N, C-alpha and C positions, 0 to 999 in steps of 0.2 A: 546362508546362515550356518555357522559351525555347530555341529552336534545334532543337526536335523537331517534325516534321511530324505532323499529326493522322492517325490511322488511318482507313481507309475506314469502319469501324464508327462512329467518332466523328463523321465528316463526315455520314454518313447520319442519325445521331441529331439532329444540329444541323438538318439539312434537315427532318426530321420534326417537330421542335419548332416551326420556323418555319411549316410548313404547318398544324399544329394551332392556332397562334396566329391565322393568317389565317382559318381556318375558324371559330374562336370569334368573331372580330370580325364575320364575314359572317353568322353566326347571329344575333348581336345586332342587326345592321342589318335583317335580314329580319323579326325579331320587331317591331322598331319600325315597319317598313313595314306590317305587318299591322294595326297600330293605326290607320293612316290611312284604312283602308277599301279595298274591292276596286277602286274606280275610280281611286284615287290610288297604289296599291301598285306598287312595282317588283317584277318577278318574280325567281324564283330564277336564271334565266339571266343577267339584267342584273347582279345582285348578285355572282354567282360570277365573271363576266368582270371586273367592277370590282376584285375582290379577288385575281384571278389564280389561282383554284382551279377545279377541275372541278365542273360542275353536279351530277353524280351524287354527288360527295363531300359537297357542301352539302346535297343532298336527304337523304342518309343521316343527316347530323348534325342536321338540322331534325326529322326523324322519330325521332330517338334510336335509330337502327339501329346494330348492332355493326360496327365497322370491321374490315377484313381483318387489320390488325395485332393488334387485340384478340383476334380469333378464333384467329389463329396462336399467340398466347401461351398459349392454353389447351391447345395440343397439345405444348408444350415440356416437356422433362424438368426443366429448371432454371427457376426464377423469373427474371424480367427483372433483378431486383436482383442475384441470384447470377451471372447471365451478365455483367453490367456489371463486377462485382468481378473475375471471371476475366479479362475482356478487358483490364482495367487491370493486373492482377497479373502475367500472363505476360510482357508486354514489360518490366515493371520487374524481374522476376526475371532475365530474359535480360541486361538491362543490368548487373546485379550479378554476372553470371557463373554463375548457377544455371541448370541445364537446365530446360526447360519440361515435362519428363516424368521420372518416376522409373524408373531402370533396373530391368529385371526380372531377377531371379536365375533360374538354371535350376531351383532347388529350389522356387520359388514357382509354383503353378499358379493362373492367373486363372480365377475362376468367373463365368460370365455367366448 
């Protein structure tokens, strides 16, 4: 939407997508380097510095280890897709004048 600033959640998602893209490129470069042989191969540290990512992040990606974001998603009550829908829906509802919560009546008891 023109004229609207991005939310912190949207900014973080954009940053994460850029990091994932850089990690993917770095993994491809590392795999190509391995084909050259041990004496000609650039190490993980050199490749991670060139792509501007953390060496440990690249190591985890190369060895197909689960990232912290992926692990944290397994602990969430909502799926990532459901969370994204709510993150977009709530501000849009507020812009239309609808409250972001449903008023609770005195006659309704919430069960947890």
